[in-house]
C-alpha positions as a printed Julia matrix, in Angstrom:
170×3 Matrix{Float64}:
 408.89  173.78  180.13
 407.39  177.13  181.78
 408.09  179.54  184.42
 405.08  180.86  186.55
 404.91  184.35  186.67
 403.55  187.07  189.61
 403.42  190.19  188.68
 402.18  192.71  191.69
 401.31  196.39  191.99
 400.8   197.58  195.34
 399.38  200.3   197.03
 398.84  199.62  199.86
 400.64  196.3   200.69
 397.7   194.35  200.56
 398.2   192.98  197.28
 401.62  192.12  198.08
 400.65  189.73  200.92
 398.26  187.92  198.79
 400.98  187.29  195.08
 403.65  185.85  198.3
 400.76  184.1   199.77
 400.35  182.45  196.25
 404.05  182.69  195.56
 404.09  179.98  197.92
 401.68  177.78  196.36
 403.41  177.66  192.86
 407.35  176.44  193.78
 409.36  177.73  191.26
 407.03  180.8   190.71
 409.1   184.33  189.9
 407.92  187.64  191.41
 407.96  190.99  189.53
 406.51  194.12  189.8
 405.65  196.39  186.56
 409.06  197.96  187.27
 410.87  194.85  187.95
 410.13  192.67  185.06
 411.82  190.41  182.72
 412.35  192.25  179.11
 411.76  188.03  177.57
 409.06  187.06  179.01
 408.67  184.37  176.88
 409.42  181.75  179.25
 407.3   182.15  181.87
 403.71  180.82  181.89
 401.56  181.37  183.12
 401.03  184.95  184.13
 399.56  185.77  187.02
 398.3   189.59  187.37
 397.51  190.79  191.35
 396.42  194.86  191.2
 395.05  196.55  193.49
 391.34  198.7   192.77
 391.79  202.19  191.44
 388.96  204.22  191.33
 387.21  201.25  189.5
 389.89  200.17  187.67
 393.46  199.12  186.39
 396.26  200.79  187.48
 397.92  202.01  184.29
 401.48  200.02  185.11
 399.0   196.29  185.07
 397.95  197.4   181.91
 401.49  197.82  179.88
 402.75  194.38  181.84
 399.38  193.39  179.71
 400.06  194.73  176.7
 403.52  192.52  176.92
 401.45  189.3   177.22
 400.82  186.35  174.44
 399.66  182.93  174.26
 399.71  183.16  177.97
 397.54  182.06  180.35
 396.44  184.46  183.21
 395.6   184.73  186.75
 394.1   187.53  187.79
 393.62  188.57  192.12
 392.79  192.15  192.71
 392.42  194.04  196.82
 389.78  196.1   197.46
 388.61  198.4   199.83
 384.86  197.81  199.28
 383.15  194.4   199.79
 384.28  191.85  197.5
 381.06  190.06  197.29
 379.3   193.31  196.42
 377.98  192.3   193.0
 379.63  195.92  191.78
 383.25  194.06  193.3
 382.32  190.9   191.4
 381.89  192.95  187.86
 384.9   195.05  188.14
 387.25  192.28  189.35
 385.56  190.16  186.58
 385.42  193.18  184.12
 389.76  194.17  184.75
 390.2   190.36  184.31
 389.08  189.98  180.83
 390.03  193.32  179.8
 393.72  192.71  180.51
 393.49  189.35  179.07
 392.08  191.36  175.67
 395.06  193.58  175.52
 397.53  191.29  174.85
 397.45  188.93  172.0
 396.02  184.94  172.11
 395.77  184.92  176.27
 392.97  182.95  178.16
 392.18  183.82  181.6
 392.04  181.03  183.48
 391.27  182.04  186.9
 390.46  185.7   189.36
 390.37  186.62  193.27
 389.05  189.21  195.45
 389.2   189.67  198.57
 388.56  192.77  200.39
 392.11  195.28  201.8
 392.91  198.12  204.25
 392.38  201.48  202.45
 395.44  203.88  202.06
 395.04  207.2   204.48
 395.17  208.93  201.31
 392.08  207.08  199.59
 389.85  207.78  203.0
 390.97  211.72  203.4
 389.72  211.8   199.74
 386.43  209.86  200.12
 385.95  211.8   203.98
 386.51  215.31  201.79
 383.93  214.03  199.31
 380.95  213.59  201.69
 381.47  216.94  203.24
 384.32  215.83  205.99
 382.14  213.44  207.66
 381.6   209.83  206.35
 379.04  207.67  206.67
 377.99  204.7   210.31
 378.31  202.32  206.68
 381.33  203.71  204.84
 383.09  203.93  208.62
 382.09  200.49  209.19
 383.66  199.06  205.66
 386.85  201.16  206.69
 386.92  199.39  210.15
 385.99  195.73  208.74
 388.94  196.65  205.59
 391.9   197.17  207.96
 391.73  192.97  208.87
 392.18  192.27  205.26
 393.69  190.5   203.53
 392.77  188.27  206.64
 395.01  184.48  206.84
 391.34  182.88  205.31
 392.04  185.67  202.03
 395.41  184.52  201.27
 394.83  180.63  202.34
 392.07  181.24  199.46
 393.93  183.08  197.16
 396.29  180.21  197.17
 394.69  176.8   196.83
 392.51  178.46  194.16
 395.86  179.18  192.21
 397.41  175.68  193.33
 394.12  174.45  191.82
 394.05  176.2   188.83
 397.38  175.97  187.53
 399.31  173.66  190.25
 402.37  171.89  188.28
 400.76  172.17  185.13
 402.54  174.88  183.87
């Protein structure tokens, strides 16, 4: 029997919180970061990749992880500062997940999950500067909303989705 592996790249702690909730839903799973990933991945399946939205892309360290994956069932979960239900956000998680699965060899994408997460102060500073020193009311409202995520509902939903997708069938 294989062991579920959850690999988490987290900048603000948002994605880490989601990954920990998923880990609790998959008893016996192993949690790692790209830096602490075991050398031999042959005993791990499924592999869940958790990451944050890095300028509408995937963090490079997660791409490096995906390169090492072969013949795995893959689940991807991510956090971003924008509305996760926005079509642009949904398109991003779909394309990002499909890209990570294709990077390896013989992998199968089984499930994805996306939720909002608080925006790092550095990113907010950069956005503010890009907007001439003042954010729009809409951007400020989104920032305030993002501060409350991931919330309990996000964590429960992520755990339920991956428990349902993988359960004890790894």
